[in-house]
C-alpha positions in Angstrom: 202.6 -15.1 -98.8 199.8 -17.1 -97.5 196.3 -15.7 -98.2 194.1 -14.9 -95.2 190.7 -16.1 -94.9 189.2 -12.8 -93.1 189.9 -9.4 -93.6 192.0 -7.6 -90.8 190.1 -7.0 -87.6 190.8 -5.0 -84.3 193.4 -6.8 -82.1 194.9 -5.9 -78.8 198.2 -7.9 -78.0 198.8 -7.9 -74.3 201.8 -9.0 -72.5 201.3 -11.8 -70.0 199.3 -10.5 -67.1 199.1 -11.7 -63.6 195.6 -12.1 -61.9 195.7 -8.6 -60.4 196.7 -6.9 -63.7 194.2 -9.0 -65.6 191.4 -7.7 -63.1 192.7 -4.2 -63.4 192.3 -4.3 -67.1 188.8 -5.8 -66.9 187.8 -2.8 -64.6 189.3 -0.2 -67.0 187.6 -1.9 -70.1 184.2 -2.1 -68.4 184.4 1.7 -67.3 185.3 2.6 -70.8 182.6 0.7 -72.4 180.1 2.4 -69.7 181.5 5.8 -70.5 180.9 5.1 -74.3 177.3 4.0 -73.7 176.7 7.2 -71.6 178.1 9.4 -74.2 176.6 7.8 -77.3 174.1 5.2 -76.1 170.9 6.6 -77.7 172.4 6.8 -81.3 174.0 3.4 -80.8 170.7 1.9 -79.7 168.9 3.5 -82.5 171.5 2.3 -85.1 171.1 -1.3 -83.6 167.3 -1.3 -83.7 167.2 0.0 -87.2 169.1 -3.1 -88.9 166.6 -5.2 -90.5 168.3 -8.3 -89.2 171.4 -9.2 -87.4 174.7 -9.7 -88.9 175.2 -13.4 -89.8 177.9 -15.3 -91.5 176.5 -14.4 -94.8 177.4 -10.7 -94.2 181.0 -11.3 -93.7 183.2 -11.1 -96.7 185.0 -14.5 -97.2 187.2 -13.4 -100.1 190.8 -12.8 -99.5 191.5 -9.0 -98.9 195.0 -7.8 -99.9 195.7 -4.8 -97.7 199.3 -4.6 -98.7 200.8 -5.7 -95.5 203.0 -8.7 -95.9 203.6 -9.3 -92.2 199.9 -9.2 -91.4 198.7 -11.9 -88.9 196.4 -14.5 -90.4 194.6 -15.0 -87.0 190.9 -16.1 -87.4 188.2 -14.2 -85.8 187.1 -15.2 -82.3 
């Protein structure tokens, strides 16, 4: 088993999309994000503003994290 450089992160694996499907997905995601901000915007904004400094590379763990999944992808973060 090859060690991964980053801990697991959220991923969304999509099938190949044509242009219309991709635009529909973008519209759905934009509406979802807007709904989340409407529902939770104030607490999320307060949390963002309360951080002493923005997250940077030093805040990210760079040690291998074994989550027990031998089939886990070793994709790097985008």
